[in-house]
N, C-alpha and C positions, 0 to 999 in steps of 0.2 A: 819310574824316573827316567827321563830322556837323557841319553848319553851325548856328550859333546863329540866332536869329530875325532879327537885324539883317542878318547875312550872307545869309540865305536870301531876304530881301526885296530886297536889292541884286542878288542873282543873278537874280531874276525881272525886274528892271528892265534888267539887262544883256542878258538874253535878248530882251526887248522891243526894245531898241536894235538888236540884230542882225536881228530879224525886220523891223522897219521899214526898215532899210537894204536888205534883200533884196527886200521886197515893194513898199514905197512909193518906194524910191530916194532917200529922205532921212529924217532924224530930227532933231528939234529939242528944245531944253529945254522948249518949250511942250507938245509932245506928251507928254513924260514927266510934266510937272507935271499935265496934265489927266487922264492915265491913272491915275496913282498918288497924286494929291493930295499932292504933295511941293513943297517950296520950290525956288526957282530955284538956290540954292546946292547943294542935294542933287542936282538934275538935272545941274548942271555937273560935279560930282564924279563922277557916274555915267558921263558921257560921257568924262571924263578916264581913269577906270579902264578903261573899255572899250577906249579907244585904247591904253593901256599893255599890256593883256592880248592884244589882237588884232594888235599890231604896226602901229598906225596905219592901220587899214583904212578910215578915213573922212577926208574933207577938207572944210573949211568952204567953203560957197558963199555969197558976199555977195549974189548975186542972189536966192537962195531964203531966205537967213537961216537956213540949216540945214546939217547935215552930210550929205554925199552919199558913196556908195561910191567908192573909188578904182578905177581900171581893172582891177586884178588882184583885186578883191574876191571873196571866197568866204565864206559864213557861218561864223561861229565855232562856232555850236551847230547841232544838228539841229532842224529844224522840220517839222511836219506840214503837208500841203497843206490840211487842214481849218482850221488856225489861220490860214494865209495867206488862205484864202477868207473867213473871218470878218473879218479885218482889212480887206481891200480891199473886200469886199462889204457888210459890216454896220458897219464902223467900230468893232468891239468884239472882245473876246477872252473866252472862257469861263474860269472859274476852277475848279480842282479843289479841292473842299472836303475830301473824304476818299475816297481811292482805294477803300476797302472798299465804299462805296455802289454802285460800278459792278458789284459782284457780283450785283446784283439784276436785271440785264438782260443778255440775250444778243443780240449783233448779228452778223449774217452778211452780208458784201458780196462781190460778184464782184470779183476782183482788178482787172479793167479799169474799175471804176466810178469810180476816182479818178485824176486826172492826176498826172504826175510834176512835183513842184514845181520841180526844177532846170530843167525844159524850158520852164516857163511864167512864171517869176518876172519876166522882162523885160517880158512882157505886162502884168503887174500894175503895174510901174513906169511903163510907158507910159500906162496908164489914169490913174494918180495925177498924173503930171507932164504929162499931155496932150501926149504926143509920139507919133511913129510908131515901129513896131517891125517888124523883119524876122523872119519865121518860116519854118521848114521844116515843111510840113504835108502829111499823107497823107490824101487824100480817097478815097471809095469809087469815084468815077468816073474820076479822072485820076491817081491814085497820088500820089507825092511831088513837091512843087514848092516853090520859094521864093517867098514873097510879101511885099510891103511893105503893111502895114495900119495904119490909124489907128483904134484901138479907142475906143469910147465907153461901153460898158456890158457888164456880165456878165449872163448869163441862167441861172437855176437853175429848172428846171421839174419836176424829179423826181429821177431817178437820175443825171443828167449835168449838167455845167456848160458853157456856151458863152460865147464872147466875140462881141459884135456890133461890127463894124468896117467902115470903108470899105476896100475891097480894090482896090489899084492894078491888079492883073492883070485883073480883070473890069471895072473902072471902076464898080462897084456896091457897095452895102452888102450884106454877107454875114454869116452866123453861122458861127463856127468852133468845133467841139467841142474843148475843151481837151485831152482825152485824145490827140487825133491830132496835137498839136504835138510835134515831136521835138526842136526847138531854137528858141530865140528870142534876138534881139539888139536891145537898145535903140538907137535912133538919136537924133540931135539935130534931126531934121526935125519941124516943127510942122504939124499938120493945116491944110489950107486951109479957108476958111469953108464951102465946099460939101461938105466931107468931115466935117463935124461933125454931131452928133446931130439938130440942128434941121432938117437937110436929108434925113434918113432917113425917107422917106414911109411905108414899111411899119412902122417903129418908132412913128411918131406916129399912125398910123391904127389904130383899134380895130374889132373885129368881135365879134359875140355868138354864142356856141356854146350850142346846146341839146343836153344830154346826158341819156340815159335808161339804165336797166338793159338789158343785152343780152336780147332776147326769147327767147334760147335757155335762159335760166335758169329752173329750176323754181320758185324762190321769189325773185322780183325784190325783194320787200320787204326781204330781207336786205341787198341792195346799197343800197337807199334809206336804210337806217339807217347804213350805212358812210359815206355821203357827205352825210347830212342833206338829202336831197332833199325838195322840196315838191311833193306830188301826183305823185311819180314822175319829176320833172324837176329837173335841175341846170342853172341858167343862169349862164354865165361870160362876162364881158366881158374880152377879152384883146387884146394887141397883135397886129396882123396878122403881124408877123415871127415870133411865137412859136408860132403855131398848130400847125405841123407837129411841132415838138419837144414840145409839150405833149401832143398825141395819142400820139406815139410813146413818150414816157417813162412815161405813165400807162396804156399798153395799152388805148387807147380805139379800138374798131372804127370805121374811117372810113366815110363815106357809100357808097363804092364796094364795100365788102365787108360786106354786111348779115348774112351767115351764118357769121361766125367763131365758134368755140366759146366759150360763156360762161365756162367754167372758166378760160380764159386771157385773155379779153377781157370782163370783167364789165360794162364800160360801152360804150355805143354812141352815136356822134354822129348826132343826128337832123337837125340843120340848122345852117347858118352864115348869118348875116345881117350885112352884105350877102354874097351868094354870092361866093366866091373859089375859084381853082384852087389845089390843094395839089400842089406838085411837089417 
């Protein structure tokens, strides 16, 4: 059955309520009013309709002055991880104007390039609500382990997305690739002061990268155009914590490997100031 315009717009708002509950861990009338430019009465009606259709999947929190998911919550609608990342990372959602316009572009991604939303939604909630989250994580060096982390930021450097967090297992701030999280569970623990972003020295310290075309290229001027280089050099100021992931995701040949093939590594790292060790 085709929806009329009024029903279609309400359906968009119900979908947004569901996504906020899943990703932010709460939804309020104010969020709806700001996102859709609607009156408070309409927002209240939308939340009531969502509750009726979902079987009361939300409960009101007087502390947050918002509705939060019940313990048995599962999303009423299907959501893409791209929309979840836009909401928690950018505070916005894209709008599809006309699906036929998308016929003008072809996009191909590796299957592993996007994380599974069901595995990481609790991390997003922890970010928004400023709580700790328990994750099951598979690392390249130690395999699968359970960790309690206090996330403070998301990192998107190219092909992958990471979460920056204080890790109780190591007692340090670490970056975790979202693809490698196989399960997450929100806790009620709040980060201690020394576990918050302001104490993450590598996050707050910046370094300068000097990047040039790989000398193996026959025509380096082509790469200079690709990246709008000035006199064959691209200078980037970046957080120290992001350097390794930035080089990896953008296929930039590191200092220790000057002879990597230009066809796979069109860019080359010339220097880091101040000098740091990349491990």
